[in-house]
TORTIDREN-774746 format. One record per atom (N, C-alpha, C): residue in three letters; x, y, z. Coordinates in steps of 0.05 Angstrom, whole numbers, padded with zeros to 5 digits, always signed. Layout:
ALAXYZ ...
# end
This chain:
MET+01343+02640+01693 MET+01327+02614+01690 MET+01300+02619+01676 LYS+01293+02602+01658 LYS+01265+02602+01648 LYS+01254+02577+01642 LEU+01227+02576+01640 LEU+01211+02555+01635 LEU+01205+02549+01606 ILE+01210+02526+01592 ILE+01206+02523+01567 ILE+01192+02495+01562 ARG+01178+02489+01538 ARG+01169+02462+01531 ARG+01193+02444+01525 THR+01185+02419+01540 THR+01207+02399+01531 THR+01214+02392+01503 VAL+01194+02393+01488 VAL+01198+02388+01461 VAL+01214+02413+01444 ASP+01217+02434+01457 ASP+01235+02455+01446 ASP+01259+02458+01459 ALA+01268+02435+01477 ALA+01291+02440+01494 ALA+01318+02431+01482 GLU+01318+02423+01457 GLU+01345+02416+01447 GLU+01364+02437+01447 GLY+01389+02434+01460 GLY+01410+02452+01461 GLY+01409+02470+01488 ALA+01386+02468+01501 ALA+01382+02478+01526 ALA+01399+02467+01552 VAL+01403+02483+01571 VAL+01419+02472+01592 VAL+01403+02471+01620 LEU+01402+02446+01628 LEU+01383+02438+01651 LEU+01394+02458+01677 CYS+01373+02471+01694 CYS+01380+02481+01714 CYS+01381+02464+01741 HIS+01371+02439+01738 HIS+01364+02423+01763 HIS+01369+02394+01754 ASP+01372+02372+01771 ASP+01372+02347+01766 ASP+01343+02337+01755 ILE+01343+02319+01737 ILE+01319+02305+01729 ILE+01320+02275+01739 THR+01301+02270+01759 THR+01301+02243+01771 THR+01282+02222+01761 GLN+01291+02198+01754 GLN+01277+02178+01745 GLN+01272+02156+01766 ILE+01245+02148+01770 ILE+01237+02131+01790 ILE+01223+02109+01779 ILE+01235+02085+01784 ILE+01223+02059+01771 ILE+01221+02039+01796 LYS+01199+02035+01807 LYS+01196+02020+01832 LYS+01212+01994+01830 GLY+01226+01991+01851 GLY+01241+01969+01857 GLY+01265+01967+01837 VAL+01270+01985+01824 VAL+01292+01987+01806 VAL+01312+02009+01806 THR+01303+02032+01811 THR+01320+02054+01811 THR+01304+02080+01820 LYS+01321+02096+01831 LYS+01312+02123+01838 LYS+01339+02143+01840 ASP+01341+02153+01815 ASP+01367+02165+01809 ASP+01363+02188+01791 ALA+01379+02205+01787 ALA+01380+02226+01767 ALA+01387+02215+01741 VAL+01367+02219+01725 VAL+01373+02206+01692 VAL+01389+02230+01679 PHE+01386+02256+01688 PHE+01399+02276+01677 PHE+01409+02294+01699 ARG+01431+02303+01700 ARG+01444+02323+01723 ARG+01442+02352+01714 LYS+01439+02367+01733 LYS+01439+02399+01724 LYS+01465+02407+01710 GLY+01461+02423+01689 GLY+01479+02430+01674 GLY+01483+02415+01652 HIS+01464+02389+01649 HIS+01466+02376+01622 HIS+01453+02391+01600 ILE+01467+02390+01578 ILE+01459+02402+01553 ILE+01440+02380+01537 VAL+01416+02387+01534 VAL+01395+02371+01525 VAL+01399+02365+01492 THR+01397+02341+01486 THR+01402+02330+01460 THR+01374+02324+01448 LYS+01371+02320+01422 LYS+01345+02306+01410 LYS+01338+02283+01422 GLU+01358+02268+01427 GLU+01352+02241+01437 GLU+01343+02241+01463 ASP+01351+02263+01478 ASP+01342+02264+01508 ASP+01311+02270+01509 ILE+01300+02283+01491 ILE+01273+02293+01491 ILE+01251+02271+01498 PRO+01251+02246+01486 PRO+01231+02225+01492 PRO+01240+02217+01519 VAL+01261+02214+01529 VAL+01267+02206+01558 VAL+01257+02224+01578 LEU+01260+02250+01574 LEU+01249+02269+01593 LEU+01218+02270+01594 LEU+01208+02264+01570 LEU+01177+02261+01569 LEU+01167+02240+01581 SER+01181+02215+01581 SER+01174+02191+01595 SER+01174+02193+01627 VAL+01190+02212+01635 VAL+01192+02214+01663 VAL+01175+02239+01675 GLY+01156+02247+01653 GLY+01136+02266+01663 GLY+01143+02295+01662 LYS+01163+02301+01647 LYS+01173+02326+01645 LYS+01166+02340+01617 ASP+01139+02354+01617 ASP+01131+02368+01592 ASP+01144+02394+01591 GLN+01153+02406+01613 GLN+01164+02430+01614 GLN+01192+02428+01629 LEU+01211+02446+01626 LEU+01235+02445+01638 LEU+01245+02473+01644 TYR+01258+02474+01669 TYR+01272+02500+01677 TYR+01299+02497+01665 VAL+01306+02516+01644 VAL+01332+02515+01633 VAL+01347+02542+01638 TRP+01373+02543+01634 TRP+01389+02565+01638 TRP+01385+02582+01613 GLU+01382+02609+01624 GLU+01382+02629+01603 GLU+01406+02649+01603 GLN+01421+02650+01581 GLN+01444+02666+01577 GLN+01442+02698+01587 GLU+01460+02707+01605 GLU+01456+02731+01613 GLU+01483+02745+01612 GLU+01487+02771+01602 GLU+01514+02780+01602 GLU+01527+02780+01629 GLY+01553+02776+01630 GLY+01567+02774+01656 GLY+01564+02750+01674 ILE+01548+02733+01666 ILE+01542+02706+01681 ILE+01551+02686+01667 LEU+01566+02667+01676 LEU+01578+02640+01665 LEU+01566+02617+01676 HIS+01557+02597+01657 HIS+01548+02571+01666 HIS+01569+02558+01677 GLU+01564+02538+01697 GLU+01583+02525+01714 GLU+01608+02512+01698 ASN+01599+02499+01676 ASN+01617+02485+01657 ASN+01637+02504+01645 ASP+01627+02526+01637 ASP+01644+02546+01620 ASP+01665+02558+01642 ALA+01651+02565+01669 ALA+01668+02574+01689 ALA+01690+02555+01700 ALA+01682+02529+01700 ALA+01703+02508+01706 ALA+01728+02506+01689 GLN+01724+02512+01663 GLN+01747+02512+01644 GLN+01764+02532+01651 ILE+01757+02557+01660 ILE+01774+02578+01670 ILE+01788+02569+01697 LEU+01771+02561+01715 LEU+01783+02550+01740 LEU+01805+02530+01736 CYS+01802+02513+01716 CYS+01822+02494+01709 CYS+01847+02507+01700 GLN+01844+02524+01683 GLN+01868+02535+01673 GLN+01885+02552+01695 MET+01875+02560+01715 MET+01889+02571+01736 MET+01908+02550+01749 CYS+01897+02525+01750 CYS+01915+02503+01761 CYS+01931+02486+01745 GLN+01925+02484+01724 GLN+01937+02464+01704 GLN+01964+02471+01692 GLY+01987+02461+01705 GLY+02015+02467+01694 GLY+02022+02443+01678 GLU+02047+02442+01670 GLU+02059+02425+01650 GLU+02060+02398+01664 TYR+02057+02374+01643 TYR+02057+02348+01654 TYR+02030+02339+01674 ILE+02010+02357+01670 ILE+01984+02351+01685 ILE+01962+02350+01665 GLY+01946+02326+01668 GLY+01924+02322+01650 GLY+01896+02331+01663 ARG+01876+02331+01648 ARG+01849+02338+01659 ARG+01828+02322+01647 SER+01809+02317+01664 SER+01782+02307+01655 SER+01767+02323+01639 GLN+01744+02312+01627 GLN+01722+02325+01614 GLN+01708+02342+01635 VAL+01698+02365+01629 VAL+01680+02383+01649 VAL+01656+02368+01654 LYS+01645+02362+01679 LYS+01621+02352+01687 LYS+01611+02364+01711 GLU+01582+02377+01708 GLU+01571+02389+01731 GLU+01589+02408+01744 GLY+01605+02423+01726 GLY+01621+02446+01738 GLY+01648+02434+01751 LYS+01652+02412+01746 LYS+01675+02398+01760 LYS+01699+02387+01740 ILE+01724+02391+01745 ILE+01745+02379+01731 ILE+01764+02365+01749 GLU+01774+02344+01742 GLU+01794+02330+01756 GLU+01822+02333+01741 LEU+01847+02336+01758 LEU+01870+02339+01745 LEU+01887+02313+01754 THR+01902+02302+01735 THR+01918+02278+01741 THR+01947+02283+01729 ALA+01967+02267+01741 ALA+01991+02267+01734 ALA+01997+02252+01706 GLU+02009+02263+01687 GLU+02018+02254+01661 GLU+02041+02237+01663 ARG+02058+02239+01680 ARG+02082+02223+01686 ARG+02092+02226+01717 ASP+02110+02208+01723 ASP+02119+02203+01750 ASP+02137+02234+01753 GLY+02133+02246+01780 GLY+02150+02266+01786 GLY+02138+02280+01816 LEU+02148+02301+01820 LEU+02141+02316+01844 LEU+02121+02336+01839 LEU+02101+02331+01856 LEU+02076+02352+01857 LEU+02084+02378+01871 LYS+02078+02401+01858 LYS+02083+02423+01870 LYS+02056+02441+01872 VAL+02050+02452+01897 VAL+02025+02465+01902 VAL+02032+02493+01909 HIS+02022+02512+01897 HIS+02026+02540+01909 HIS+02007+02544+01928 LYS+02015+02545+01953 LYS+01994+02547+01975 LYS+01982+02575+01977 GLU+01992+02596+01966 GLU+01981+02622+01972 GLU+01960+02626+01949 GLY+01969+02615+01925 GLY+01949+02619+01901 GLY+01924+02601+01908 LEU+01928+02578+01916 LEU+01910+02559+01923 LEU+01890+02573+01942 LYS+01901+02582+01964 LYS+01884+02598+01986 LYS+01868+02622+01975 ALA+01883+02636+01955 ALA+01871+02659+01943 ALA+01844+02654+01930 VAL+01846+02631+01912 VAL+01820+02624+01900 VAL+01799+02613+01919 ASN+01805+02595+01938 ASN+01787+02583+01953 ASN+01777+02606+01972 SER+01786+02628+01977 SER+01776+02650+01993 SER+01756+02665+01981 PHE+01751+02662+01953 PHE+01727+02677+01939 PHE+01702+02669+01943 GLY+01700+02641+01947 GLY+01673+02627+01951 GLY+01661+02620+01922 GLU+01643+02605+01927 GLU+01628+02594+01898 GLU+01647+02580+01878 MET+01668+02572+01886 MET+01687+02558+01872 MET+01705+02544+01891 MET+01718+02525+01881 MET+01737+02507+01899 MET+01757+02493+01886 ILE+01783+02492+01898 ILE+01803+02473+01888 ILE+01811+02457+01911 ALA+01812+02429+01909 ALA+01823+02414+01931 ALA+01843+02398+01920 THR+01870+02395+01933 THR+01891+02378+01921 THR+01903+02361+01941 ARG+01922+02345+01933 ARG+01934+02326+01947 ARG+01959+02346+01960 HIS+01972+02336+01979 HIS+01997+02352+01989 HIS+02018+02353+01969 GLY+02027+02378+01969 GLY+02052+02382+01948 GLY+02078+02372+01962 ASN+02101+02374+01947 ASN+02126+02366+01953 ASN+02128+02334+01960 PHE+02109+02319+01946 PHE+02111+02288+01949 PHE+02111+02278+01921 ALA+02125+02253+01921 ALA+02122+02238+01894 ALA+02096+02231+01886 VAL+02089+02230+01856 VAL+02069+02221+01847 VAL+02075+02203+01826 LYS+02058+02186+01817 LYS+02059+02167+01797 LYS+02041+02175+01772 LYS+02048+02168+01749 LYS+02033+02175+01725 LYS+02001+02163+01727 GLY+01984+02181+01726 GLY+01958+02170+01726 GLY+01946+02178+01756 ASP+01961+02184+01774 ASP+01952+02196+01802 ASP+01932+02220+01801 LYS+01911+02218+01814 LYS+01892+02242+01818 LYS+01911+02262+01833 LEU+01912+02286+01826 LEU+01925+02308+01838 LEU+01909+02329+01850 ALA+01884+02335+01837 ALA+01864+02355+01849 ALA+01839+02352+01835 GLY+01821+02366+01849 GLY+01790+02365+01839 GLY+01785+02396+01842 THR+01773+02408+01817 THR+01763+02434+01817 THR+01732+02434+01815 ARG+01716+02455+01824 ARG+01688+02454+01821 ARG+01677+02483+01821 ILE+01662+02489+01807 ILE+01642+02512+01812 ILE+01617+02503+01828 ILE+01611+02516+01852 ILE+01592+02504+01869 ILE+01563+02512+01858 PRO+01555+02539+01850 PRO+01530+02542+01839 PRO+01527+02535+01808 LEU+01502+02537+01797 LEU+01498+02529+01770 LEU+01511+02553+01751 VAL+01509+02575+01764 VAL+01520+02599+01748 VAL+01535+02615+01769 ILE+01558+02632+01755 ILE+01572+02646+01771 ILE+01580+02674+01756 ARG+01582+02693+01773 ARG+01588+02719+01760 ARG+01617+02719+01746 GLU+01619+02727+01724 GLU+01643+02731+01708 GLU+01664+02744+01720 ASP+01657+02771+01734 ASP+01678+02786+01744 ASP+01689+02773+01774 LYS+01670+02757+01783 LYS+01681+02744+01807 LYS+01703+02723+01803 LEU+01696+02710+01781 LEU+01718+02688+01772 LEU+01742+02702+01764 GLU+01740+02724+01749 GLU+01763+02739+01740 GLU+01780+02752+01764 GLY+01764+02761+01783 GLY+01777+02768+01811 GLY+01793+02748+01823 ALA+01783+02722+01822 ALA+01799+02699+01833 ALA+01822+02693+01817 ARG+01817+02695+01790 ARG+01839+02689+01770 ARG+01864+02709+01773 LYS+01857+02735+01780 LYS+01879+02757+01781 LYS+01891+02751+01807 ALA+01876+02745+01831 ALA+01888+02742+01855 ALA+01908+02718+01854 ALA+01899+02698+01841 ALA+01916+02671+01843 ALA+01942+02681+01826 MET+01940+02690+01804 MET+01964+02699+01787 MET+01982+02718+01803 GLU+01972+02734+01818 GLU+01987+02756+01831 GLU+02005+02739+01855 ALA+01989+02721+01867 ALA+02002+02703+01886 ALA+02024+02685+01876 THR+02019+02676+01850 THR+02037+02654+01838 THR+02059+02669+01819 GLY+02055+02694+01816 GLY+02076+02708+01795 GLY+02065+02697+01767 GLY+02042+02693+01762 GLY+02031+02684+01736 GLY+02032+02657+01727 LYS+02041+02640+01749 LYS+02046+02612+01742 LYS+02021+02596+01752 PRO+02016+02572+01741 PRO+01994+02556+01747 PRO+01996+02549+01779 ILE+01975+02544+01792 ILE+01976+02538+01820 ILE+01988+02509+01828 LEU+01986+02491+01804 LEU+01996+02463+01807 LEU+02017+02460+01787 SER+02038+02447+01793 SER+02059+02442+01770 SER+02069+02414+01781 LEU+02084+02400+01761 LEU+02095+02371+01767 LEU+02121+02374+01755 LYS+02145+02369+01772 LYS+02172+02366+01764 LYS+02178+02340+01758 PRO+02184+02333+01732 PRO+02194+02303+01726 PRO+02218+02296+01745 PHE+02219+02270+01751 PHE+02244+02261+01763 PHE+02267+02259+01742 THR+02291+02264+01750 THR+02312+02265+01729 THR+02334+02243+01738 HIS+02349+02233+01720 HIS+02370+02214+01725 HIS+02392+02226+01741 LYS+02400+02213+01763 LYS+02419+02223+01783 LYS+02440+02204+01787 LYS+02466+02215+01782 LYS+02489+02201+01790 LYS+02494+02204+01820 VAL+02502+02179+01838 VAL+02499+02185+01866 VAL+02525+02174+01876 GLY+02539+02187+01893 GLY+02561+02179+01907 GLY+02555+02177+01936 ILE+02564+02154+01950 ILE+02558+02149+01978 ILE+02588+02148+01994 VAL+02586+02165+02016 VAL+02612+02163+02033 VAL+02603+02153+02060 THR+02613+02128+02064 THR+02603+02119+02094 THR+02628+02123+02113 THR+02619+02132+02135 THR+02640+02141+02156 THR+02636+02125+02179 GLY+02657+02124+02195 GLY+02653+02112+02224 GLY+02678+02089+02229 ASN+02694+02093+02248 ASN+02716+02072+02257 ASN+02704+02043+02256 GLU+02680+02040+02265 GLU+02670+02014+02273 GLU+02667+02000+02244 VAL+02654+02015+02225 VAL+02650+02001+02197 VAL+02680+02001+02183 PHE+02693+02021+02184 PHE+02718+02021+02171 PHE+02737+01996+02179 TYR+02742+01989+02202 TYR+02759+01972+02215 TYR+02743+01945+02220 GLY+02721+01942+02204 GLY+02708+01911+02204 GLY+02695+01905+02229 ARG+02691+01923+02248 ARG+02682+01917+02275 ARG+02652+01908+02274 ILE+02638+01924+02255 ILE+02609+01917+02249 ILE+02603+01918+02218 GLU+02583+01904+02212 GLU+02574+01906+02182 GLU+02561+01931+02176 ASP+02568+01942+02152 ASP+02555+01963+02141 ASP+02525+01958+02134 THR+02506+01965+02152 THR+02477+01959+02143 THR+02464+01986+02138 PHE+02478+02009+02133 PHE+02470+02032+02126 PHE+02464+02037+02096 THR+02487+02028+02081 THR+02487+02032+02051 THR+02467+02018+02038 PRO+02457+01990+02047 PRO+02438+01977+02030 PRO+02410+01994+02034 VAL+02406+02006+02058 VAL+02381+02022+02062 VAL+02383+02045+02039 ILE+02404+02061+02039 ILE+02407+02084+02017 ILE+02402+02074+01990 ARG+02414+02050+01986 ARG+02412+02038+01957 ARG+02382+02029+01951 GLN+02368+02020+01968 GLN+02340+02012+01968 GLN+02322+02032+01964 LYS+02328+02058+01978 LYS+02310+02080+01973 LYS+02317+02094+01946 LEU+02345+02095+01936 LEU+02350+02106+01913 LEU+02337+02090+01888 ALA+02335+02065+01894 ALA+02324+02047+01871 ALA+02294+02054+01864 GLU+02281+02070+01880 GLU+02253+02079+01876 GLU+02252+02101+01853 PHE+02278+02109+01847 PHE+02283+02131+01826 PHE+02302+02125+01807 ASP+02301+02142+01785 ASP+02321+02136+01765 ASP+02350+02145+01771 SER+02363+02129+01784 SER+02388+02136+01796 SER+02410+02113+01794 GLU+02436+02119+01794 GLU+02458+02098+01794 GLU+02480+02109+01816 VAL+02485+02088+01828 VAL+02508+02092+01853 VAL+02534+02089+01837 MET+02550+02111+01832 MET+02571+02112+01812 MET+02597+02110+01831 ASP+02594+02112+01856 ASP+02619+02111+01872 ASP+02611+02106+01902 HIS+02624+02089+01918 HIS+02622+02083+01947 HIS+02647+02082+01961 VAL+02653+02095+01980 VAL+02675+02092+01997 VAL+02672+02095+02026 THR+02686+02079+02041 THR+02685+02079+02070 THR+02712+02092+02085 TRP+02704+02107+02106 TRP+02728+02119+02115 TRP+02724+02120+02147 ASN+02747+02119+02161 ASN+02743+02127+02190 ASN+02735+02150+02195 ASP+02737+02160+02220 ASP+02727+02185+02230 ASP+02750+02205+02226 ASP+02755+02208+02199 ASP+02774+02228+02191 ASP+02763+02248+02172 ASP+02759+02273+02182 ASP+02740+02293+02164 ASP+02754+02299+02138 LYS+02781+02302+02136 LYS+02797+02307+02116 LYS+02793+02287+02094 LYS+02791+02262+02098 LYS+02789+02242+02081 LYS+02760+02242+02068 VAL+02741+02246+02086 VAL+02713+02251+02076 VAL+02707+02275+02059 THR+02720+02296+02064 THR+02720+02319+02047 THR+02733+02315+02020 ALA+02754+02303+02020 ALA+02767+02297+01994 ALA+02752+02277+01975 SER+02737+02256+01989 SER+02723+02238+01977 SER+02698+02251+01965 ILE+02685+02269+01979 ILE+02660+02283+01968 ILE+02671+02299+01940 LEU+02691+02317+01942 LEU+02701+02330+01922 LEU+02711+02314+01899 ASP+02721+02289+01904 ASP+02730+02269+01885 ASP+02701+02262+01867 MET+02683+02255+01885 MET+02659+02245+01872 MET+02645+02264+01853 ILE+02647+02289+01864 ILE+02638+02312+01850 ILE+02652+02317+01820 GLU+02680+02315+01823 GLU+02697+02317+01801 GLU+02690+02296+01779 LYS+02681+02271+01793 LYS+02675+02248+01771 LYS+02648+02248+01762 GLY+02633+02270+01769 GLY+02606+02272+01756 GLY+02581+02268+01774 ALA+02586+02265+01800 ALA+02564+02258+01819 ALA+02543+02283+01819 ASP+02518+02277+01818 ASP+02499+02298+01820 ASP+02491+02301+01850 VAL+02493+02276+01865 VAL+02484+02277+01886 VAL+02505+02261+01908 VAL+02516+02271+01932 VAL+02534+02258+01949 VAL+02520+02253+01976 ILE+02517+02229+01985 ILE+02505+02224+02009 ILE+02526+02213+02028 CYS+02531+02223+02050 CYS+02547+02214+02074 CYS+02528+02204+02098 THR+02539+02180+02106 THR+02523+02167+02125 THR+02542+02167+02153 GLY+02531+02170+02174 GLY+02547+02166+02197 GLY+02561+02192+02204 GLY+02566+02192+02233 GLY+02583+02216+02244 GLY+02565+02240+02243 MET+02541+02243+02247 MET+02524+02267+02242 MET+02517+02276+02274 SER+02522+02262+02293 SER+02515+02273+02320 SER+02535+02294+02329 VAL+02535+02296+02358 VAL+02550+02317+02367 VAL+02574+02309+02385 ASP+02580+02283+02384 ASP+02601+02268+02396 ASP+02630+02279+02385 PRO+02651+02281+02398 PRO+02677+02290+02390 PRO+02685+02277+02365 ASP+02676+02253+02359 ASP+02689+02238+02334 ASP+02667+02239+02312 ASP+02645+02253+02315 ASP+02626+02258+02293 ASP+02634+02281+02280 LYS+02648+02276+02255 LYS+02662+02297+02240 LYS+02648+02306+02212 THR+02629+02287+02205 THR+02616+02293+02182 THR+02606+02320+02176 PRO+02593+02331+02192 PRO+02582+02359+02184 PRO+02609+02377+02179 LEU+02630+02374+02195 LEU+02653+02391+02187 LEU+02665+02381+02161 ALA+02665+02359+02153 ALA+02676+02352+02126 ALA+02662+02360+02103 ILE+02634+02365+02107 ILE+02620+02376+02089 ILE+02622+02406+02083 LYS+02623+02416+02108 LYS+02631+02446+02105 LYS+02652+02452+02094 ASN+02676+02437+02099 ASN+02702+02442+02088 ASN+02702+02439+02058 THR+02683+02428+02046 THR+02681+02426+02017 THR+02675+02453+02003 GLY+02668+02471+02020 GLY+02660+02497+02008 GLY+02632+02498+02001 ALA+02615+02477+02006 ALA+02587+02474+02001 ALA+02571+02498+02017 ARG+02547+02506+02007 ARG+02530+02524+02019 ARG+02513+02506+02032 ILE+02514+02511+02061 ILE+02499+02494+02083 ILE+02470+02508+02083 VAL+02448+02491+02079 VAL+02424+02501+02078 VAL+02412+02497+02107 THR+02421+02473+02120 THR+02412+02466+02143 THR+02429+02445+02157 TYR+02437+02445+02184 TYR+02445+02425+02199 TYR+02429+02423+02222 GLY+02408+02404+02220 GLY+02384+02403+02241 GLY+02358+02407+02225 ALA+02339+02393+02228 ALA+02314+02396+02222 ALA+02289+02388+02245 PRO+02267+02399+02242 PRO+02246+02397+02262 PRO+02232+02369+02256 VAL+02243+02347+02248 VAL+02232+02327+02242 VAL+02243+02300+02258 LEU+02225+02285+02268 LEU+02232+02260+02280 LEU+02221+02235+02267 PRO+02235+02219+02263 PRO+02268+02212+02261 PRO+02278+02231+02242 GLY+02301+02241+02246 GLY+02317+02255+02230 GLY+02328+02282+02237 ALA+02330+02289+02261 ALA+02335+02319+02272 ALA+02360+02326+02265 MET+02382+02305+02261 MET+02410+02311+02258 MET+02415+02315+02223 PHE+02397+02316+02212 PHE+02402+02321+02181 PHE+02416+02343+02171 LEU+02431+02341+02153 LEU+02447+02364+02143 LEU+02444+02363+02110 LEU+02436+02387+02102 LEU+02432+02391+02070 LEU+02450+02415+02062 ALA+02461+02411+02040 ALA+02480+02431+02026 ALA+02480+02425+02000 TYR+02490+02451+01985 TYR+02491+02451+01958 TYR+02516+02459+01952 TYR+02530+02447+01930 TYR+02556+02456+01919 TYR+02555+02463+01890 GLU+02563+02485+01885 GLU+02566+02495+01858 GLU+02592+02487+01846 ALA+02591+02468+01824 ALA+02611+02453+01811 ALA+02614+02466+01784 GLY+02638+02463+01773 GLY+02642+02472+01743 GLY+02648+02500+01743 GLU+02658+02507+01716 GLU+02668+02535+01714 GLU+02642+02553+01714 GLU+02647+02580+01716 GLU+02627+02602+01715 GLU+02609+02600+01692 GLY+02584+02597+01692 GLY+02570+02601+01671 GLY+02561+02571+01657 ARG+02574+02550+01667 ARG+02571+02522+01655 ARG+02571+02508+01680 GLY+02567+02515+01702 GLY+02564+02500+01730 GLY+02539+02480+01729 ARG+02542+02466+01751 ARG+02519+02449+01760 ARG+02518+02452+01789 THR+02494+02447+01801 THR+02492+02446+01828 THR+02490+02416+01838 VAL+02506+02408+01859 VAL+02506+02386+01868 VAL+02496+02383+01897 THR+02481+02363+01902 THR+02465+02363+01930 THR+02483+02345+01948 ILE+02488+02351+01969 ILE+02503+02338+01990 ILE+02484+02336+02011 MET+02479+02310+02023 MET+02467+02306+02046 MET+02483+02291+02067 GLY+02477+02296+02093 GLY+02492+02280+02114 GLY+02467+02268+02129 LEU+02468+02243+02127 LEU+02443+02230+02141 LEU+02451+02216+02169 PRO+02432+02224+02187 PRO+02436+02212+02212 PRO+02434+02183+02214 GLY+02440+02169+02236 GLY+02437+02140+02239 GLY+02410+02131+02239 CYS+02387+02147+02242 CYS+02361+02137+02243 CYS+02352+02129+02221 VAL+02365+02141+02196 VAL+02357+02131+02170 VAL+02361+02105+02164 MET+02381+02091+02180 MET+02388+02064+02177 MET+02368+02045+02187 TYR+02352+02054+02208 TYR+02334+02032+02222 TYR+02305+02042+02221 ALA+02300+02065+02219 ALA+02272+02073+02221 ALA+02257+02072+02194 LYS+02237+02068+02194 LYS+02220+02059+02165 LYS+02215+02084+02151 ARG+02212+02108+02161 ARG+02210+02136+02149 ARG+02222+02156+02164 THR+02241+02174+02150 THR+02252+02193+02161 THR+02251+02218+02146 ILE+02269+02240+02157 ILE+02272+02262+02141 ILE+02280+02261+02112 PHE+02298+02235+02106 PHE+02308+02228+02082 PHE+02286+02224+02060 ASP+02265+02211+02069 ASP+02238+02207+02053 ASP+02226+02231+02045 LEU+02228+02252+02062 LEU+02216+02277+02053 LEU+02228+02294+02033 VAL+02259+02293+02038 VAL+02275+02309+02022 VAL+02282+02294+01995 LEU+02287+02267+01994 LEU+02299+02256+01968 LEU+02280+02261+01946 PRO+02253+02259+01944 PRO+02240+02265+01922 PRO+02243+02292+01912 ARG+02248+02309+01927 ARG+02253+02337+01915 ARG+02283+02340+01905 VAL+02300+02321+01915 VAL+02329+02326+01902 VAL+02327+02312+01878 MET+02310+02291+01875 MET+02309+02277+01851 MET+02296+02290+01825 ALA+02280+02313+01836 ALA+02264+02327+01815 ALA+02278+02355+01814 GLU+02302+02357+01823 GLU+02320+02383+01822 GLU+02301+02405+01833 ASP+02287+02403+01856 ASP+02272+02420+01868 ASP+02286+02431+01888 GLU+02296+02455+01892 GLU+02311+02464+01912 GLU+02298+02471+01940 VAL+02310+02461+01960 VAL+02297+02463+01985 VAL+02304+02484+02003 PHE+02291+02500+02012 PHE+02297+02528+02028 PHE+02295+02523+02057 PRO+02312+02537+02074 PRO+02310+02533+02104 PRO+02280+02539+02111 GLU+02267+02560+02104 GLU+02241+02563+02112 GLU+02220+02537+02106 GLU+02227+02525+02086 GLU+02209+02500+02082 GLU+02215+02479+02104 LEU+02240+02474+02109 LEU+02249+02456+02129 LEU+02237+02462+02155 ALA+02238+02488+02164 ALA+02226+02499+02185 ALA+02198+02495+02190 ALA+02183+02494+02164 ALA+02154+02489+02169 ALA+02146+02458+02171 LEU+02167+02444+02170 LEU+02160+02415+02174 LEU+02155+02407+02206 GLY+02161+02426+02223 GLY+02155+02419+02251 GLY+02127+02409+02256 GLN+02106+02421+02243 GLN+02079+02412+02246 GLN+02079+02390+02226 GLY+02073+02367+02233 GLY+02072+02342+02220 GLY+02099+02327+02218 GLY+02118+02338+02231 GLY+02144+02327+02225 GLY+02151+02304+02248 LEU+02131+02297+02262 LEU+02134+02273+02282 LEU+02122+02249+02269 CYS+02140+02228+02262 CYS+02130+02203+02254 CYS+02122+02191+02278 LEU+02095+02171+02273 LEU+02087+02160+02298 LEU+02098+02132+02298 GLY+02110+02122+02275 GLY+02120+02093+02279 GLY+02098+02073+02280 CYS+02078+02078+02262 CYS+02056+02062+02262 CYS+02062+02031+02256 PRO+02048+02011+02270 PRO+02058+01982+02261 PRO+02052+01978+02235 VAL+02033+01992+02220 VAL+02030+01985+02193 VAL+02035+02012+02180 CYS+02056+02015+02167 CYS+02063+02043+02153 CYS+02049+02049+02131 THR+02035+02072+02129 THR+02016+02078+02104 THR+02029+02102+02092 PHE+02055+02111+02100 PHE+02070+02135+02083 PHE+02069+02129+02055 PRO+02062+02146+02040 PRO+02057+02178+02049 PRO+02029+02184+02051 ASN+02011+02166+02054 ASN+01982+02169+02060 ASN+01977+02170+02087 CYS+01996+02191+02101 CYS+01990+02197+02131 CYS+02000+02227+02136 GLY+02003+02233+02160 GLY+02004+02263+02165 GLY+02036+02270+02168 PHE+02056+02248+02166 PHE+02081+02251+02170 PHE+02093+02270+02144 GLY+02109+02293+02152 GLY+02118+02309+02131 GLY+02101+02330+02117 LYS+02071+02328+02127 LYS+02055+02347+02108 LYS+02058+02377+02116 GLY+02069+02383+02140 GLY+02074+02413+02147 GLY+02049+02430+02150 VAL+02050+02456+02142 VAL+02028+02470+02146 VAL+02021+02484+02120 
# end
């Protein structure tokens, strides 16, 4: 930092805010720290009594906040993510299209552990819309050591395997098959109020219901229908009903008998504990595709938000769900059933 005459300040970088006070009108910074002085700024600076200015002096190994912010942003910015112009060492990141936000937690923690820099994001594994703000990054001091920033970059890249801390997976078009089970629905004793709920939630994404069948509690028929839908090109098969532990609840058995890989039967989420998730490898070797099969418990039919709302966006973005991720949902996995639902702007499904 050095002191120079204001009339010689063109191109210099301010080290502090310059405040303008007009009685009864304003008291605010007319220029912020980090501002690069232009020729047009000089009369304004003189008018607020600044004949001299403290400006930043370039030192080897030291980066100005705005230059450092560019590097910090590069650590974060994945595909389909836009950024703002740098201002006062701060850059904001936004979604360039609808999709699923992914946040690498260890990479994020690695950077934030260094101090003098920060990245704050919204929760990952949730759907975002084009234009949504995803994260804010900032260099805290006016200047920062270059080697410290490089240390943070290396730590982040080591944690992420060289990938950006933030990424966005676009939603893809999905063909969906629905298998409704239960004697009570099959024999017309009650109306099927489950399928309309599934269709409504699917309508939030680029999807088409290409087949829908209803069966009694016959696991062999359910298995055959799942395989038939996959053969017809279904990307996702959703089974409703028969997911509990009663003797006639045979949907988990039917899904297992397809040969699908069961990820979980049961999740630490309420509503939705009796949820089943499986993946089926379809097609010939080398040209196959992965089909997602879900068994939905009855709560999805009547509860506003459930495990289905947490998993569906990931399915629609072709983001594989792992058992340890479902296990981590225990903290935050309790929906409070608020009178006015604000999901996803609440703690439900946020995990750890």
